[in-house]
C-alpha positions in Angstrom: -3.1 1.7 7.8 -5.4 2.5 5.0 -3.0 -0.3 2.8 -4.8 -3.0 4.6 -7.8 -2.0 2.2 -6.0 -2.9 -0.7 -4.7 -6.0 0.6 -8.1 -7.2 1.5 -9.9 -6.3 -1.7 -7.1 -7.3 -3.9 -4.4 -9.3 -2.1 -1.7 -7.1 -2.9 0.6 -5.7 -0.1 3.1 -3.0 -0.9 7.4 -3.6 -0.5 8.7 -2.5 2.6 10.1 0.4 3.8 6.9 2.0 2.4 5.4 4.9 4.8 1.9 6.3 4.1 1.7 10.3 3.2 -1.4 10.6 2.3 -5.3 8.9 1.6 -8.3 10.2 -0.2 -11.7 8.5 -0.8 -14.5 9.6 -2.8 -18.3 9.1 -1.5 -19.7 6.0 -2.2 -22.4 5.6 -5.0 -25.6 3.5 -4.2 -23.8 0.4 -5.5 -20.8 1.0 -3.0 -18.4 2.1 -5.7 -15.9 5.1 -5.4 -12.5 5.8 -5.6 -9.4 6.3 -3.4 -6.0 7.5 -3.9 -3.2 6.2 -1.3 0.4 8.0 -1.6 3.2 6.2 -0.2 6.9 7.2 0.4 9.1 4.2 -1.0 12.8 4.8 0.3 14.2 2.1 -1.7 14.0 3.7 -4.9 13.6 0.5 -6.8 11.0 -0.4 -9.5 8.9 -2.7 -8.0 8.8 -6.2 -10.0 5.8 -6.8 -12.8 5.9 -2.9 -13.5 6.4 -1.4 -16.9 6.3 1.8 -18.6 2.6 3.3 -19.3 0.9 4.4 -22.3 -1.8 6.5 -23.3 -4.6 4.4 -21.7 -2.9 4.3 -18.1 -2.5 8.0 -18.4 -6.4 8.3 -19.2 -7.4 5.8 -16.4 -5.3 7.4 -13.9 -6.6 11.0 -14.7 -9.9 9.6 -14.7 -9.6 8.1 -11.2 -8.0 11.3 -9.9 -10.9 13.6 -11.4 -13.5 11.4 -9.2 -11.6 12.8 -5.9 -12.0 16.1 -4.4 -9.7 18.3 -3.0 -6.3 16.5 -3.0 -3.6 18.8 -2.6 -1.4 19.1 -5.5 1.6 17.6 -3.5 -0.1 14.2 -3.9 -1.3 14.3 -7.3 0.9 11.9 -9.3 3.0 13.8 -12.2 1.3 11.6 -15.3 3.8 14.1 -17.6 6.6 12.4 -15.6 8.3 9.1 -16.4 6.7 6.4 -14.1 6.2 2.6 -14.2 2.9 1.0 -13.6 0.8 -2.2 -12.7 -2.9 -2.4 -13.4 -5.3 -5.1 -12.0 -8.8 -5.4 -12.9 -11.2 -7.2 -11.5 -14.8 -7.1 -12.5 -15.8 -3.3 -12.8 -13.2 -2.4 -10.7 -9.4 -1.1 -11.3 -6.0 -0.9 -9.3 -3.6 1.1 -10.9 0.2 1.1 -9.1 2.0 4.1 -10.2 5.9 4.2 -9.2 8.0 7.0 -9.1 11.4 5.8 -8.1 13.6 8.7 -8.7 11.0 10.8 -6.4 10.9 7.6 -4.2 7.0 7.6 -4.5 4.1 5.2 -5.1 0.4 6.1 -5.7 -2.3 3.5 -5.5 -5.3 4.5 -7.5 -8.5 2.2 -7.1 -12.1 2.4 -9.0 -14.7 0.3 -7.8 -18.2 0.2 -9.4 
């Protein structure tokens, strides 16, 4: 369960029922930093609490994290041009970005540590 990485690193957990669909991780740099993408199926179709509509900064942050990951199949790349909700957590130089697409029943977690 790759979700445990996010629970340990950020103290967050995903709402049930969530099923892991895909996980990708970039190679770690010299200081242990890197990026991760975790895609979940969210059968509830609900908007998780504390989420809001994105702005340009959020879309750029998501695109930056995704660009650092190699060979992610198109089916698992979040459609940033479509409507979604987000929540951004920041700690030091690290960021965790939740993207929720209730109409598609998907949630994406993008993490950048550095």
